[in-house]
DSSP file (Angstrom, degrees, kcal/mol; ACC not computed):
  #  RESIDUE AA STRUCTURE BP1 BP2  ACC     N-H-->O    O-->H-N    N-H-->O    O-->H-N    TCO  KAPPA ALPHA  PHI   PSI    X-CA   Y-CA   Z-CA
    1    1 A M              0   0    0      0, 0.0     2,-0.5     0, 0.0    42,-0.0   0.000 360.0 360.0 360.0 133.1   27.9   28.8   -5.9
    2    2 A T        +     0   0    0      2,-0.0     2,-0.4     0, 0.0     0, 0.0  -0.875 360.0 172.7-100.9 133.2   28.6   31.6   -8.1
    3    3 A T        -     0   0    0     -2,-0.5     2,-0.5   107,-0.1   107,-0.0  -0.996  25.6-143.6-139.5 145.3   26.9   31.4  -11.6
    4    4 A A        -     0   0    0     -2,-0.4     2,-0.3   107,-0.1   107,-0.3  -0.884  22.0-165.4-106.4 138.8   26.6   33.8  -14.5
    5    5 A T        -     0   0    0     -2,-0.5   107,-0.1   107,-0.0    16,-0.0  -0.884  16.7-124.8-124.2 153.9   23.3   33.6  -16.3
    6    6 A R        -     0   0    0     -2,-0.3     3,-0.1     1,-0.1     2,-0.1  -0.725  33.4-103.9-100.1 154.6   22.5   35.0  -19.7
    7    7 A P        -     0   0    0      0, 0.0    -1,-0.1     0, 0.0     2,-0.0  -0.418  45.1 -96.3 -74.5 154.2   19.5   37.3  -20.1
    8    8 A S        -     0   0    0      1,-0.1     2,-0.2    -2,-0.1    10,-0.1  -0.298  40.4-109.6 -65.0 143.8   16.3   35.8  -21.7
    9    9 A A        -     0   0    0     -3,-0.1     8,-2.6     7,-0.1     2,-0.2  -0.516  31.8-119.0 -75.7 148.9   15.8   36.3  -25.4
   10   10 A K  B     -A   16   0A   0      6,-0.2     6,-0.2    -2,-0.2     2,-0.1  -0.609  23.7-141.1 -82.0 143.1   12.9   38.7  -26.4
   11   11 A N    >   -     0   0    0      4,-2.5     3,-2.0    -2,-0.2    -1,-0.1  -0.318  41.1 -77.7 -97.6-167.8   10.2   37.3  -28.5
   12   12 A A  T 3  S+     0   0    0      1,-0.3    -2,-0.0     2,-0.1    -1,-0.0   0.714 129.4  53.7 -66.6 -20.6    8.5   39.1  -31.3
   13   13 A H  T 3  S-     0   0    0      2,-0.1    -1,-0.3     0, 0.0     3,-0.1   0.416 116.4-108.7 -93.5  -0.5    6.4   41.3  -29.0
   14   14 A G  S <  S+     0   0    0     -3,-2.0     2,-0.2     1,-0.4    -2,-0.1   0.397  80.6 119.9  95.0  -4.0    9.4   42.6  -27.0
   15   15 A S  S    S-     0   0    0      1,-0.1    -4,-2.5    -5,-0.0    -1,-0.4  -0.578  70.2 -96.1 -92.0 162.2    8.6   40.6  -23.9
   16   16 A R  B     -A   10   0A   0     -6,-0.2    -6,-0.2    -2,-0.2     2,-0.2  -0.528  31.9-125.2 -81.1 144.0   10.9   38.1  -22.4
   17   17 A K        -     0   0    0     -8,-2.6     2,-0.6    -2,-0.2    -8,-0.1  -0.545  24.4-119.2 -77.5 145.6   10.6   34.3  -23.1
   18   18 A A        +     0   0    0     -2,-0.2    98,-1.0   -10,-0.1     2,-0.3  -0.748  41.4 175.4 -80.6 123.8   10.3   32.0  -20.2
   19   19 A G  E     -B  115   0B   0     -2,-0.6     2,-0.4    96,-0.2    96,-0.2  -0.908  28.9-119.3-122.9 158.9   13.2   29.6  -20.2
   20   20 A A  E     -B  114   0B   0     94,-2.3    94,-2.5    -2,-0.3     2,-0.4  -0.774  21.1-147.1 -94.6 141.6   14.3   27.0  -17.8
   21   21 A Q  E     -B  113   0B   0     -2,-0.4    15,-1.8    92,-0.2     2,-0.4  -0.917  17.0-172.5-114.3 140.7   17.7   27.3  -16.1
   22   22 A Y  E     -BC 112  35B   0     90,-2.3    90,-2.7    -2,-0.4     2,-0.7  -0.987  24.2-138.4-135.8 131.2   19.6   24.1  -15.2
   23   23 A S  E     -BC 111  34B   0     11,-3.0    11,-1.4    -2,-0.4    88,-0.2  -0.829  37.6-147.1 -87.9 127.4   22.7   23.4  -13.3
   24   24 A T  E     + C   0  33B   0     86,-2.3    85,-2.9    -2,-0.7     2,-0.3  -0.522  25.4 164.0-102.7 152.7   24.5   20.9  -15.3
   25   25 A F  E     -BC 108  32B   0      7,-2.0     7,-3.4    83,-0.3     2,-0.4  -0.977  26.6-122.2-160.0 165.1   26.9   17.8  -14.5
   26   26 A F  E     -BC 107  31B   0     81,-3.2    81,-1.7    -2,-0.3    80,-1.6  -0.928  15.2-178.0-116.3 133.8   28.3   14.6  -16.0
   27   27 A V  E >  S- C   0  30B   0      3,-2.1     3,-1.9    -2,-0.4     2,-0.2  -0.940  76.3 -47.6-125.2 109.8   28.1   11.1  -14.9
   28   28 A G  T 3  S-     0   0    0     -2,-0.4    79,-0.1     1,-0.3    47,-0.0  -0.557 121.6 -27.0  62.3-133.7   30.1    9.0  -17.2
   29   29 A D  T 3  S+     0   0    0     -2,-0.2     2,-0.3    -3,-0.1    -1,-0.3   0.394 114.9 107.0 -85.8   0.6   29.0   10.1  -20.7
   30   30 A L  E <   -C   27   0B   0     -3,-1.9    -3,-2.1   115,-0.0     2,-0.6  -0.641  58.8-153.2 -89.8 128.8   25.7   11.2  -19.6
   31   31 A F  E     -C   26   0B   0    113,-0.5   115,-2.8    -2,-0.3     2,-0.3  -0.930  21.6-176.2-111.6 117.5   25.0   15.1  -19.3
   32   32 A F  E     -Cd  25 146B   0     -7,-3.4    -7,-2.0    -2,-0.6     2,-0.4  -0.755  14.7-159.6-112.6 157.9   22.3   16.0  -16.7
   33   33 A G  E     -Cd  24 147B   0    113,-2.5   115,-3.4    -2,-0.3     2,-0.4  -0.993   1.7-166.5-135.9 145.7   20.7   19.1  -15.6
   34   34 A I  E     -C   23   0B   0    -11,-1.4   -11,-3.0    -2,-0.4     5,-0.1  -0.955  44.8 -89.3-126.0 139.1   18.8   19.9  -12.3
   35   35 A D  E >   -C   22   0B   0     -2,-0.4     3,-2.0   113,-0.4     4,-0.3  -0.384  38.1-130.0 -51.5 124.0   16.6   23.0  -11.9
   36   36 A V  G >  S+     0   0    0    -15,-1.8     3,-1.6     1,-0.3    -1,-0.2   0.809 105.4  60.1 -52.8 -40.1   19.0   25.7  -10.7
   37   37 A L  G 3  S+     0   0    0    -16,-0.3    -1,-0.3     1,-0.3    -2,-0.1   0.648  99.0  59.4 -74.1 -10.3   16.7   26.7   -7.8
   38   38 A S  G <  S+     0   0    0     -3,-2.0    57,-3.3    56,-0.1     2,-0.5   0.591  86.9  91.2 -83.4 -11.4   16.9   23.1   -6.4
   39   39 A V  E <   +G   94   0C   0     -3,-1.6    55,-0.3    -4,-0.3     3,-0.1  -0.707  46.9 179.3 -93.2 130.6   20.7   23.3   -6.0
   40   40 A Q  E     -     0   0C   0     53,-3.4     2,-0.3    -2,-0.5    54,-0.2   0.878  63.9 -33.0 -88.0 -46.8   22.0   24.5   -2.7
   41   41 A E  E     -G   93   0C   0     52,-1.6    52,-2.7     2,-0.0     2,-0.4  -0.987  44.9-126.2-164.7 166.7   25.7   24.2   -3.5
   42   42 A V  E     +G   92   0C   0     -2,-0.3     2,-0.3    50,-0.2    50,-0.2  -0.991  32.4 179.8-128.5 140.1   28.5   22.5   -5.3
   43   43 A L  E     -G   91   0C   0     48,-3.2    48,-3.0    -2,-0.4     3,-0.1  -0.939  30.5-111.5-138.5 155.6   31.6   21.1   -3.4
   44   44 A R  S    S-     0   0    0     -2,-0.3    46,-0.1    46,-0.2    -1,-0.0  -0.199  71.4 -54.8 -63.1 169.5   34.7   19.4   -4.0
   45   45 A F        -     0   0    0     43,-0.1    -1,-0.2    45,-0.1    45,-0.1  -0.301  61.0-157.8 -48.1 127.0   35.0   15.8   -2.6
   46   46 A Q        -     0   0    0     -3,-0.1    -1,-0.1    43,-0.1    18,-0.0  -0.899  24.8-102.0-115.2 136.7   34.2   15.8    1.1
   47   47 A P        -     0   0    0      0, 0.0    16,-0.4     0, 0.0     2,-0.3  -0.269  45.6-152.1 -49.2 145.9   35.3   13.1    3.6
   48   48 A M        -     0   0    0     14,-0.1     2,-0.5    11,-0.1    14,-0.2  -0.927  15.7-135.7-130.3 151.9   32.4   10.7    4.4
   49   49 A T  B     -H   61   0C   0     12,-2.4    12,-2.0    -2,-0.3     2,-0.1  -0.903  31.9-125.3 -99.5 129.7   31.2    8.6    7.2
   50   50 A C        -     0   0    0     -2,-0.5    10,-0.2    10,-0.2     9,-0.1  -0.482  14.5-140.6 -73.9 150.0   30.1    5.2    6.1
   51   51 A V    >   -     0   0    0      7,-0.3     3,-1.5    -2,-0.1     7,-0.1  -0.962  17.8-130.1-114.6 108.4   26.6    4.0    7.1
   52   52 A P  T 3  S+     0   0    0      0, 0.0     0, 0.0     0, 0.0     0, 0.0  -0.290  89.8   5.2 -54.7 138.3   26.3    0.3    8.1
   53   53 A L  T 3  S+     0   0    0      1,-0.2     3,-0.1     3,-0.0     0, 0.0   0.636  92.4 144.3  55.9  24.7   23.5   -1.6    6.3
   54   54 A A    <   -     0   0    0     -3,-1.5    -1,-0.2     1,-0.1    -3,-0.0  -0.610  63.6 -86.2 -83.2 148.9   22.6    1.5    4.1
   55   55 A P    >   -     0   0    0      0, 0.0     3,-2.3     0, 0.0    -1,-0.1  -0.203  43.7-107.5 -53.9 147.6   21.5    0.7    0.5
   56   56 A G  T 3  S+     0   0    0      1,-0.3    20,-0.1    -3,-0.1    17,-0.1   0.571 115.5  64.5 -62.0 -11.4   24.4    0.4   -1.9
   57   57 A V  T 3  S+     0   0    0     19,-0.1    16,-2.9    15,-0.1     2,-0.9   0.663  83.5  92.7 -79.4 -16.4   23.7    3.7   -3.7
   58   58 A I  E <   - I   0  72C   0     -3,-2.3    -7,-0.3    14,-0.2    14,-0.2  -0.672  51.3-179.1 -80.2 102.6   24.5    5.5   -0.4
   59   59 A E  E     -     0   0C   0     12,-1.3     2,-0.3    -2,-0.9    -1,-0.2   0.799  54.6 -84.3 -72.7 -25.9   28.2    6.3   -0.3
   60   60 A G  E     - I   0  71C   0     11,-1.3    11,-3.0   -10,-0.2     2,-0.4  -0.991  45.6 -64.4 157.7-161.8   27.9    8.0    3.3
   61   61 A L  E     -HI  49  70C   0    -12,-2.0   -12,-2.4    -2,-0.3     2,-0.4  -0.969  37.4-160.9-123.2 136.3   27.1   11.0    5.2
   62   62 A I  E     - I   0  69C   0      7,-2.8     7,-2.8    -2,-0.4     2,-0.9  -0.933  20.4-128.2-119.7 147.1   29.1   14.3    5.0
   63   63 A N  E     - I   0  68C   0     -2,-0.4     2,-0.9   -16,-0.4     5,-0.2  -0.842  22.7-167.3 -95.0 108.6   29.0   17.0    7.6
   64   64 A L  E >  S- I   0  67C   0      3,-3.6     3,-2.0    -2,-0.9    -2,-0.0  -0.784  71.3 -48.4 -99.4  90.6   28.2   20.3    5.8
   65   65 A R  T 3  S-     0   0    0     -2,-0.9    -1,-0.2     1,-0.3     3,-0.1   0.922 121.9 -36.5  41.3  58.9   28.9   23.0    8.4
   66   66 A G  T 3  S+     0   0    0      1,-0.2     2,-0.4    -3,-0.0    -1,-0.3   0.131 117.4 111.8  90.3 -22.9   26.9   21.2   11.1
   67   67 A Q  E <   -I   64   0C   0     -3,-2.0    -3,-3.6     2,-0.0     2,-0.6  -0.785  65.1-137.2 -91.4 128.3   24.2   19.8    8.7
   68   68 A I  E     -I   63   0C   0     -2,-0.4     2,-0.4    -5,-0.2    -5,-0.2  -0.767  27.4-172.3 -83.1 117.6   24.3   16.0    8.2
   69   69 A V  E     -I   62   0C   0     -7,-2.8    -7,-2.8    -2,-0.6     2,-0.4  -0.943  20.6-132.7-118.1 128.7   23.8   15.3    4.4
   70   70 A T  E     -Ij  61 101C   0     30,-0.7    32,-3.4    -2,-0.4     2,-0.5  -0.655  20.0-145.9 -81.4 136.2   23.4   11.9    2.9
   71   71 A A  E     -Ij  60 102C   0    -11,-3.0   -12,-1.3    -2,-0.4   -11,-1.3  -0.909  10.8-164.2-111.5 128.2   25.6   11.4   -0.1
   72   72 A I  E     -Ij  58 103C   0     30,-2.6    32,-3.4    -2,-0.5     2,-0.7  -0.930  18.5-133.1-109.9 122.4   24.2    9.3   -3.1
   73   73 A D  E  >  - j   0 104C   0    -16,-2.9     4,-2.3    -2,-0.5    32,-0.1  -0.768  12.2-160.8 -79.2 115.8   26.6    7.9   -5.8
   74   74 A M  H  > S+     0   0    0     30,-2.0     4,-3.0    -2,-0.7     6,-0.3   0.771  89.1  60.2 -70.8 -26.9   25.0    8.7   -9.0
   75   75 A R  H  >>S+     0   0    0     29,-0.4     5,-2.9     2,-0.2     4,-0.6   0.966 111.0  40.7 -61.7 -48.4   27.1    6.1  -10.8
   76   76 A R  H >45S+     0   0    0      3,-0.2     3,-0.8     2,-0.2    -2,-0.2   0.920 115.0  54.3 -60.8 -43.1   25.6    3.3   -8.5
   77   77 A R  H 3<5S+     0   0    0     -4,-2.3    -2,-0.2     1,-0.3    -1,-0.2   0.930 112.0  42.3 -63.4 -43.1   22.1    5.0   -8.8
   78   78 A L  H 3<5S-     0   0    0     -4,-3.0    52,-0.3    -5,-0.1    -1,-0.3   0.525 114.8-112.6 -82.7  -1.7   22.2    4.9  -12.6
   79   79 A G  T <<5 +     0   0    0     -3,-0.8    -3,-0.2    -4,-0.6    -2,-0.1   0.734  68.6 143.7  85.0  22.3   23.6    1.4  -12.8
   80   80 A L      < -     0   0    0     -5,-2.9    -1,-0.2    -6,-0.3     3,-0.1  -0.580  56.8 -90.6 -93.1 156.8   27.1    2.6  -14.3
   81   81 A P        -     0   0    0      0, 0.0    -1,-0.1     0, 0.0   -53,-0.0  -0.235  54.4 -87.2 -67.6 163.1   30.4    1.1  -13.5
   82   82 A P        -     0   0    0      0, 0.0     3,-0.1     0, 0.0     0, 0.0  -0.201  46.6 -96.1 -68.1 155.6   32.5    2.6  -10.7
   83   83 A R        -     0   0    0      1,-0.1     3,-0.1    -3,-0.1     5,-0.0  -0.353  52.6 -89.7 -61.1 152.4   34.8    5.5  -11.1
   84   84 A P    >   -     0   0    0      0, 0.0     3,-1.7     0, 0.0    -1,-0.1  -0.269  55.9 -82.4 -60.1 154.1   38.5    4.7  -11.6
   85   85 A T  T 3  S+     0   0    0      1,-0.2     3,-0.1    -3,-0.1     0, 0.0  -0.293 115.7  18.5 -55.0 134.8   40.7    4.3   -8.6
   86   86 A G  T 3  S+     0   0    0      1,-0.2     2,-0.6    -3,-0.1    -1,-0.2   0.277  93.2 118.8  85.9 -13.4   41.9    7.6   -7.3
   87   87 A V    <   -     0   0    0     -3,-1.7    -1,-0.2     0, 0.0    -4,-0.1  -0.776  51.6-153.3 -89.7 127.6   39.3    9.7   -9.1
   88   88 A Y        -     0   0    0     -2,-0.6     2,-0.1    -3,-0.1   -43,-0.1  -0.786   8.8-125.1-103.2 141.8   37.2   11.6   -6.7
   89   89 A P        -     0   0    0      0, 0.0     2,-0.3     0, 0.0    17,-0.2  -0.414  18.0-119.9 -81.1 158.6   33.5   12.7   -7.3
   90   90 A M  E     - K   0 105C   0     15,-3.3    15,-2.4    -2,-0.1     2,-0.6  -0.646  23.7-124.5 -87.9 151.6   32.1   16.2   -7.0
   91   91 A N  E     -GK  43 104C   0    -48,-3.0   -48,-3.2    -2,-0.3     2,-0.6  -0.917  21.0-174.3-101.2 114.6   29.2   17.0   -4.5
   92   92 A M  E     -GK  42 103C   0     11,-2.6    11,-2.9    -2,-0.6     2,-0.6  -0.942  15.6-156.9-105.0 106.5   26.1   18.5   -6.0
   93   93 A V  E     -GK  41 102C   0    -52,-2.7   -53,-3.4    -2,-0.6   -52,-1.6  -0.766  14.0-174.1 -96.1 121.6   24.0   19.3   -2.9
   94   94 A V  E     -GK  39 101C   0      7,-2.7     7,-2.2    -2,-0.6     2,-0.5  -0.842  22.5-128.5-114.4 145.6   20.3   19.6   -3.8
   95   95 A R  E     - K   0 100C   0    -57,-3.3     5,-0.2    -2,-0.3     2,-0.2  -0.853  28.9-178.9 -93.4 128.3   17.3   20.6   -1.6
   96   96 A T        -     0   0    0      3,-3.6    70,-0.0    -2,-0.5    55,-0.0  -0.492  47.0 -87.3-110.1-172.6   14.4   18.1   -1.7
   97   97 A E  S    S+     0   0    0     -2,-0.2     3,-0.1     1,-0.2    -2,-0.0   0.709 125.7  32.1 -70.1 -13.3   11.1   18.5    0.2
   98   98 A D  S    S-     0   0    0      1,-0.3     2,-0.2    67,-0.1    -1,-0.2   0.801 127.3 -37.0-109.4 -39.1   12.5   17.0    3.3
   99   99 A S        -     0   0    0     66,-0.1    -3,-3.6    -5,-0.1     2,-0.4  -0.846  68.7 -68.0-166.4-167.3   16.2   17.8    3.5
  100  100 A A  E     - K   0  95C   0     -5,-0.2   -30,-0.7    -2,-0.2     2,-0.3  -0.819  42.9-171.2-103.4 149.2   19.4   18.4    1.5
  101  101 A V  E     -jK  70  94C   0     -7,-2.2    -7,-2.7    -2,-0.4     2,-0.5  -0.984  18.5-131.6-134.6 142.7   21.1   15.5   -0.3
  102  102 A S  E     -jK  71  93C   0    -32,-3.4   -30,-2.6    -2,-0.3     2,-0.6  -0.882  13.2-154.3-104.4 134.1   24.3   15.3   -1.9
  103  103 A L  E     -jK  72  92C   0    -11,-2.9   -11,-2.6    -2,-0.5     2,-0.6  -0.892  13.8-140.1-101.4 120.6   24.6   13.8   -5.4
  104  104 A L  E     +jK  73  91C   0    -32,-3.4   -30,-2.0    -2,-0.6   -29,-0.4  -0.744  32.9 171.7 -87.9 120.5   28.0   12.4   -6.2
  105  105 A V  E     - K   0  90C   0    -15,-2.4   -15,-3.3    -2,-0.6   -78,-0.2  -0.807  39.4-126.8-125.5 160.2   28.8   13.3   -9.8
  106  106 A D  S    S-     0   0    0    -80,-1.6     2,-0.3     1,-0.3   -79,-0.2   0.975  87.7  -0.6 -71.6 -56.1   31.9   13.1  -12.0
  107  107 A E  E     -B   26   0B   0    -81,-1.7   -81,-3.2   -79,-0.1     2,-0.4  -0.988  65.1-128.9-135.7 144.2   32.1   16.6  -13.2
  108  108 A I  E     -B   25   0B   0     -2,-0.3   -83,-0.3   -83,-0.2     2,-0.1  -0.762  26.2-169.4 -87.7 138.9   30.2   19.8  -12.8
  109  109 A G  E     -     0   0B   0    -85,-2.9    -1,-0.1    -2,-0.4     2,-0.0  -0.262  27.6 -73.1-113.6-159.9   29.2   21.7  -15.8
  110  110 A D  E     -     0   0B   0     -2,-0.1   -86,-2.3   -87,-0.1     2,-0.7  -0.255  42.8 -97.6 -88.7 173.3   27.7   25.3  -16.3
  111  111 A V  E     -B   23   0B   0   -107,-0.3     2,-0.3   -88,-0.2   -88,-0.2  -0.887  50.8-175.6 -87.7 121.0   24.3   26.9  -15.6
  112  112 A I  E     -B   22   0B   0    -90,-2.7   -90,-2.3    -2,-0.7     2,-0.5  -0.881  21.4-138.9-122.9 153.2   22.5   26.8  -18.9
  113  113 A E  E     -B   21   0B   0     -2,-0.3     2,-0.3   -92,-0.2   -92,-0.2  -0.940  21.4-175.0-111.1 125.4   19.1   28.2  -20.1
  114  114 A V  E     -B   20   0B   0    -94,-2.5   -94,-2.3    -2,-0.5     2,-0.4  -0.834  35.6 -94.5-119.2 152.6   16.9   26.2  -22.4
  115  115 A E  E >   -B   19   0B   0     -2,-0.3     3,-1.3   -96,-0.2   -96,-0.2  -0.558  33.3-137.9 -64.3 124.2   13.6   26.9  -24.2
  116  116 A G  G >  S+     0   0    0    -98,-1.0     3,-0.6    -2,-0.4    -1,-0.1   0.687  95.8  55.7 -64.2 -23.1   10.9   25.7  -22.0
  117  117 A T  G 3  S+     0   0    0      1,-0.2    -1,-0.3     3,-0.0   -98,-0.0   0.521  89.2  76.2 -84.7 -10.4    8.7   24.2  -24.8
  118  118 A A  G <   +     0   0    0     -3,-1.3    21,-0.4     2,-0.0    -1,-0.2   0.402  60.4 128.7 -87.8  -1.3   11.5   21.8  -26.2
  119  119 A L    <   -     0   0    0     -3,-0.6    19,-0.2    -4,-0.1    -3,-0.0  -0.409  36.8-175.4 -65.1 127.9   11.3   19.2  -23.4
  120  120 A E  B     -E  137   0B   0     17,-2.6    17,-3.2    -2,-0.2    -2,-0.0  -0.826  30.0 -91.1-115.5 158.8   10.9   15.7  -24.9
  121  121 A P        -     0   0    0      0, 0.0    15,-0.1     0, 0.0     3,-0.1  -0.289  54.9 -86.0 -59.9 153.7   10.3   12.3  -23.1
  122  122 A P        -     0   0    0      0, 0.0     2,-0.0     0, 0.0    15,-0.0  -0.308  56.4 -93.9 -56.1 144.4   13.2   10.2  -22.1
  123  123 A P    >   -     0   0    0      0, 0.0     3,-1.5     0, 0.0     8,-0.0  -0.348  26.6-130.8 -65.7 143.9   14.4    8.0  -25.1
  124  124 A A  T 3  S+     0   0    0      1,-0.3     7,-0.1    -3,-0.1     4,-0.0   0.789 103.7  58.5 -64.6 -29.1   12.9    4.5  -25.0
  125  125 A N  T 3  S+     0   0    0      2,-0.1     2,-0.3     6,-0.0    -1,-0.3   0.243  79.9 110.4 -88.6  13.3   16.4    2.8  -25.4
  126  126 A M  S <  S-     0   0    0     -3,-1.5     5,-0.0     1,-0.1     0, 0.0  -0.656  85.6 -89.3 -84.9 145.9   17.8    4.4  -22.3
  127  127 A A    >>  -     0   0    0     -2,-0.3     4,-2.7     1,-0.1     3,-0.6  -0.231  33.5-125.4 -47.6 135.1   18.5    2.1  -19.3
  128  128 A S  H 3> S+     0   0    0      1,-0.2     4,-1.7     2,-0.2     5,-0.2   0.825 107.1  63.5 -64.4 -30.9   15.5    1.8  -17.2
  129  129 A E  H 34 S+     0   0    0      1,-0.2     4,-0.4     2,-0.2    -1,-0.2   0.903 114.4  33.6 -46.7 -49.9   17.5    2.8  -14.1
  130  130 A A  H X4 S+     0   0    0     -3,-0.6     3,-1.0   -52,-0.3     4,-0.4   0.875 112.6  60.4 -80.4 -38.3   18.1    6.2  -15.7
  131  131 A R  H >< S+     0   0    0     -4,-2.7     3,-0.6     1,-0.3    -2,-0.2   0.794 100.4  55.1 -52.4 -33.9   14.9    6.5  -17.5
  132  132 A E  T 3< S+     0   0    0     -4,-1.7    -1,-0.3    -5,-0.2    -2,-0.2   0.784 109.5  48.0 -76.5 -25.4   12.9    6.3  -14.3
  133  133 A L  T <  S+     0   0    0     -3,-1.0    16,-2.9    -4,-0.4     2,-0.5   0.371  93.7  94.8 -99.0   3.9   14.9    9.3  -12.8
  134  134 A I  E <   - F   0 148B   0     -3,-0.6    14,-0.2    -4,-0.4     3,-0.1  -0.807  49.0-171.3-102.2 126.6   14.5   11.6  -16.0
  135  135 A R  E     -     0   0B   0     12,-3.1     2,-0.3    -2,-0.5    -1,-0.1   0.871  68.6 -44.2 -81.1 -32.4   11.8   14.1  -16.3
  136  136 A G  E     - F   0 147B   0     11,-0.7    11,-3.1   -15,-0.1     2,-0.4  -0.965  53.6-108.0-175.4-177.1   12.6   14.8  -19.9
  137  137 A V  E     -EF 120 146B   0    -17,-3.2   -17,-2.6    -2,-0.3     2,-0.5  -0.980  14.1-155.4-130.2 136.8   15.3   15.5  -22.4
  138  138 A Y  E     - F   0 145B   0      7,-2.3     7,-2.8    -2,-0.4     2,-0.9  -0.930  20.7-134.3-104.8 130.4   16.4   18.7  -24.3
  139  139 A Q  E     - F   0 144B   0     -2,-0.5     5,-0.2   -21,-0.4     2,-0.1  -0.781  30.6-170.4 -86.2 110.1   18.2   18.3  -27.6
  140  140 A M        -     0   0    0      3,-2.5     3,-0.2    -2,-0.9   -26,-0.0  -0.413  38.2 -89.9 -93.3 178.1   21.1   20.7  -27.3
  141  141 A K  S    S+     0   0    0      1,-0.2     3,-0.1    -2,-0.1    -1,-0.1   0.865 119.9   8.2 -49.0 -46.3   23.5   21.6  -30.2
  142  142 A D  S    S+     0   0    0      1,-0.1     2,-0.3     0, 0.0    -1,-0.2   0.280 131.4  14.4-129.1  14.2   25.9   18.9  -29.6
  143  143 A R  S    S-     0   0    0     -3,-0.2    -3,-2.5    -5,-0.0     2,-0.4  -0.979  74.8 -93.5-169.6 169.6   24.4   16.6  -27.0
  144  144 A L  E     - F   0 139B   0     -2,-0.3     2,-0.6    -5,-0.2  -113,-0.5  -0.860  29.0-146.7 -99.2 134.4   21.3   15.6  -25.1
  145  145 A L  E     - F   0 138B   0     -7,-2.8    -7,-2.3    -2,-0.4     2,-0.7  -0.919  11.2-152.3-102.4 122.1   20.6   17.3  -21.6
  146  146 A L  E     -dF  32 137B   0   -115,-2.8  -113,-2.5    -2,-0.6     2,-0.5  -0.829   8.7-143.3 -95.0 113.1   18.8   14.9  -19.3
  147  147 A V  E     -dF  33 136B   0    -11,-3.1   -12,-3.1    -2,-0.7   -11,-0.7  -0.626  19.2-143.2 -84.8 121.0   16.7   16.8  -16.9
  148  148 A L  E     - F   0 134B   0   -115,-3.4     2,-1.0    -2,-0.5  -113,-0.4  -0.640   5.4-138.2 -88.4 140.7   16.9   14.8  -13.5
  149  149 A D     >  -     0   0    0    -16,-2.9     4,-2.3    -2,-0.3  -115,-0.1  -0.806  18.1-165.8 -90.8 101.0   13.9   14.5  -11.3
  150  150 A T  H  > S+     0   0    0     -2,-1.0     4,-2.3     1,-0.2     5,-0.2   0.906  83.3  56.5 -56.1 -44.1   15.6   15.1   -7.8
  151  151 A E  H  > S+     0   0    0      1,-0.2     4,-0.6     2,-0.2    -1,-0.2   0.961 112.1  41.5 -54.8 -54.1   12.6   13.9   -5.8
  152  152 A R  H >4 S+     0   0    0      1,-0.2     3,-0.8     2,-0.2    -1,-0.2   0.851 108.7  61.8 -64.4 -32.4   12.7   10.5   -7.6
  153  153 A T  H 3< S+     0   0    0     -4,-2.3    -1,-0.2     1,-0.2    -2,-0.2   0.921 106.5  44.9 -60.1 -41.6   16.5   10.3   -7.5
  154  154 A V  H 3< S+     0   0    0     -4,-2.3    11,-2.0    -3,-0.2     2,-0.7   0.549  91.9  89.3 -86.1  -2.9   16.5   10.3   -3.7
  155  155 A E  B <<  -L  164   0D   0     -3,-0.8     2,-0.6    -4,-0.6     3,-0.3  -0.857  64.8-163.1 -92.7 111.2   13.6    7.7   -3.5
  156  156 A L        +     0   0    0      7,-2.9     4,-0.2    -2,-0.7     8,-0.1  -0.299  51.1 117.2-102.3  52.1   15.6    4.6   -3.4
  157  157 A G        +     0   0    0     -2,-0.6     2,-0.7    -5,-0.2    -1,-0.2   0.427  51.0  87.5 -95.9   5.0   12.8    2.2   -4.2
  158  158 A V  S    S-     0   0    0     -3,-0.3     3,-0.1     1,-0.2    -1,-0.0  -0.898 114.2 -21.8-109.8 122.3   14.2    0.9   -7.5
  159  159 A G  S    S+     0   0    0     -2,-0.7     2,-0.2     1,-0.2    -1,-0.2   0.604 129.5  62.6  65.0   9.8   16.5   -2.0   -7.1
  160  160 A V  S    S-     0   0    0     -4,-0.2    -1,-0.2  -105,-0.1     2,-0.1  -0.818 106.8 -54.3-147.9-178.7   17.3   -1.3   -3.5
  161  161 A H        -     0   0    0     -2,-0.2     2,-0.8     1,-0.1    -3,-0.2  -0.445  64.4-112.2 -67.2 140.9   15.3   -1.1   -0.3
  162  162 A A        +     0   0    0     -5,-0.2     2,-0.3    -2,-0.1    -5,-0.2  -0.656  67.1 108.9 -81.8 110.9   12.3    1.3   -0.7
  163  163 A H        -     0   0    0     -2,-0.8    -7,-2.9    -9,-0.0     2,-0.5  -0.967  62.4-105.5-159.6 177.8   12.6    4.3    1.3
  164  164 A Q  B     -L  155   0D   0     -2,-0.3    -9,-0.2    -9,-0.2     2,-0.2  -0.926  32.4-121.4-111.4 137.4   13.3    8.1    0.9
  165  165 A V              0   0    0    -11,-2.0   -67,-0.1    -2,-0.5   -66,-0.1  -0.538 360.0 360.0 -69.7 134.5   16.6    9.6    1.9
  166  166 A T              0   0    0     -2,-0.2   -66,-0.2   -68,-0.1    -1,-0.2   0.322 360.0 360.0-135.6 360.0   16.3   12.2    4.5
């Protein structure tokens, strides 16, 4: 994945401010970010092998250059309606403690840098399926950036059989 990053702004003492960088993506109208260091790569839609008896949020398995990767449909994971027919998701492959997992998302955004001190808790009016997966929220100029907790996202204990995707 090729990304351009902006240099960090300097504070009044001339040293660089610590900011967090996030790879961003959209699922429906929601704007998410994942720590850029957790993202392995971003791919177009890949053919998948269905997994019988898998939890409903698992779309299937993809073969990523010999590595078998579980693909989680983020629309299903968040309790959102399915994608329109003929619209294919993008794969955001993330590294977890145990393995790589592909998050199927609607659209890939940019890598952005935000001030580390501005993280706020998720809004109370957010659907519980989404709120449980969000580490916090940044108020951007024109929208909210929802910071996704990748470890919690791949733990399928909410509303489906409790287990960790590996």
